[in-house]
C-alpha positions as CSV (number, residue, x, y, z in Angstrom):
1,X,23.0,12.5,-19.6
2,X,25.5,10.2,-21.3
3,X,24.1,7.1,-23.4
4,X,26.2,4.5,-21.1
5,X,24.1,5.4,-18.1
6,X,20.8,4.0,-19.7
7,X,19.8,0.7,-18.1
8,X,19.1,-1.1,-21.3
9,X,22.6,0.4,-23.0
10,X,24.3,-1.3,-19.4
11,X,22.5,-4.5,-19.9
12,X,23.6,-4.8,-23.5
13,X,27.0,-3.7,-22.9
14,X,27.4,-6.8,-20.1
15,X,25.9,-9.1,-22.3
16,X,28.1,-8.2,-25.1
17,X,31.0,-8.4,-23.0
18,X,30.1,-11.9,-21.5
19,X,29.5,-13.1,-25.0
20,X,32.7,-11.7,-26.2
21,X,34.8,-13.4,-23.5
22,X,32.8,-16.7,-24.0
23,X,33.9,-16.9,-27.7
24,X,37.4,-15.8,-26.8
25,X,37.5,-18.6,-24.4
26,X,36.2,-21.3,-27.1
27,X,39.1,-19.8,-29.4
28,X,41.7,-20.2,-26.8
29,X,40.0,-23.8,-26.2
30,X,40.5,-24.6,-29.8
31,X,44.1,-22.8,-30.1
32,X,45.5,-25.2,-27.3
33,X,43.7,-28.3,-28.9
34,X,45.4,-27.7,-32.1
35,X,48.8,-27.2,-30.5
36,X,48.2,-30.3,-28.8
37,X,47.3,-31.8,-32.3
38,X,50.6,-30.5,-33.8
39,X,52.6,-31.8,-30.9
40,X,51.2,-35.5,-30.6
41,X,51.5,-35.7,-34.6
42,X,55.0,-34.6,-34.6
43,X,55.7,-37.1,-32.1
44,X,54.0,-39.9,-33.2
45,X,52.8,-39.5,-37.1
46,X,50.8,-42.8,-36.9
47,X,48.2,-40.5,-34.5
48,X,44.7,-40.0,-35.9
49,X,43.0,-37.1,-34.2
50,X,39.0,-37.5,-34.1
51,X,39.1,-34.3,-36.7
52,X,40.4,-36.1,-39.2
53,X,37.1,-37.4,-40.8
54,X,38.2,-38.5,-44.3
55,X,41.2,-38.4,-46.5
56,X,39.6,-35.1,-47.9
57,X,38.6,-33.5,-44.6
58,X,41.7,-33.9,-42.4
59,X,42.5,-31.1,-39.8
60,X,46.0,-33.3,-39.2
61,X,47.2,-32.0,-43.0
62,X,46.4,-28.7,-42.3
63,X,48.5,-28.4,-39.0
64,X,51.5,-30.4,-40.4
65,X,51.7,-28.1,-43.8
66,X,54.6,-25.8,-44.4
67,X,51.7,-23.2,-43.5
68,X,51.3,-24.1,-39.7
69,X,54.3,-22.3,-38.5
70,X,54.7,-18.5,-38.7
71,X,51.6,-18.3,-41.2
72,X,53.9,-19.7,-43.7
73,X,55.6,-16.3,-43.8
74,X,58.0,-15.9,-41.1
75,X,60.0,-19.1,-42.2
76,X,60.2,-17.8,-45.8
77,X,61.4,-14.2,-44.6
78,X,63.4,-14.9,-41.7
79,X,64.2,-18.3,-41.7
80,X,63.0,-21.7,-40.2
81,X,65.1,-21.3,-37.3
82,X,63.8,-17.7,-36.6
83,X,62.4,-17.3,-32.9
84,X,58.9,-15.7,-34.6
85,X,58.7,-19.0,-36.6
86,X,56.3,-20.7,-33.9
87,X,53.5,-22.5,-34.6
88,X,50.1,-20.7,-35.7
89,X,48.1,-22.1,-32.3
90,X,50.8,-20.3,-30.3
91,X,50.1,-17.3,-31.8
92,X,46.1,-17.9,-31.4
93,X,46.7,-18.5,-27.9
94,X,48.5,-15.5,-27.0
95,X,45.9,-13.4,-28.9
96,X,42.9,-14.6,-27.2
97,X,44.5,-14.4,-23.8
98,X,45.1,-10.8,-24.6
99,X,41.8,-10.3,-25.7
100,X,40.4,-11.7,-22.6
101,X,42.5,-9.5,-20.5
102,X,41.8,-6.7,-22.4
103,X,38.1,-7.3,-22.2
104,X,38.0,-7.8,-18.5
105,X,40.1,-4.8,-17.9
106,X,37.6,-2.7,-20.1
107,X,34.9,-4.3,-17.8
108,X,36.5,-3.1,-14.6
109,X,36.9,0.3,-16.0
110,X,33.3,0.5,-16.8
111,X,32.5,-0.1,-13.2
112,X,34.3,2.7,-11.7
């Protein structure tokens, strides 16, 4: 008998899959919020997001730094105008959507 046919293993697998999708959704929401903050902060430099707690704890400083596009590497290697030199949250959005889709496909294939 294959181990994945045991009810306890299948129950844990379903829980793990739901927990994984939940954490990916949290990551997706945070990435979308970070992209929103970067866009607003670029358009209106006076905008102060709620995650700017103090002068030393400031998410907008991190999001507006030189490392906030292409992880600070793409612009250096390929140029600032290269199409891969995107804002980091864009990479996060694609990453989390891909993980969610792969997890859903995996869950469906296990049901067959």
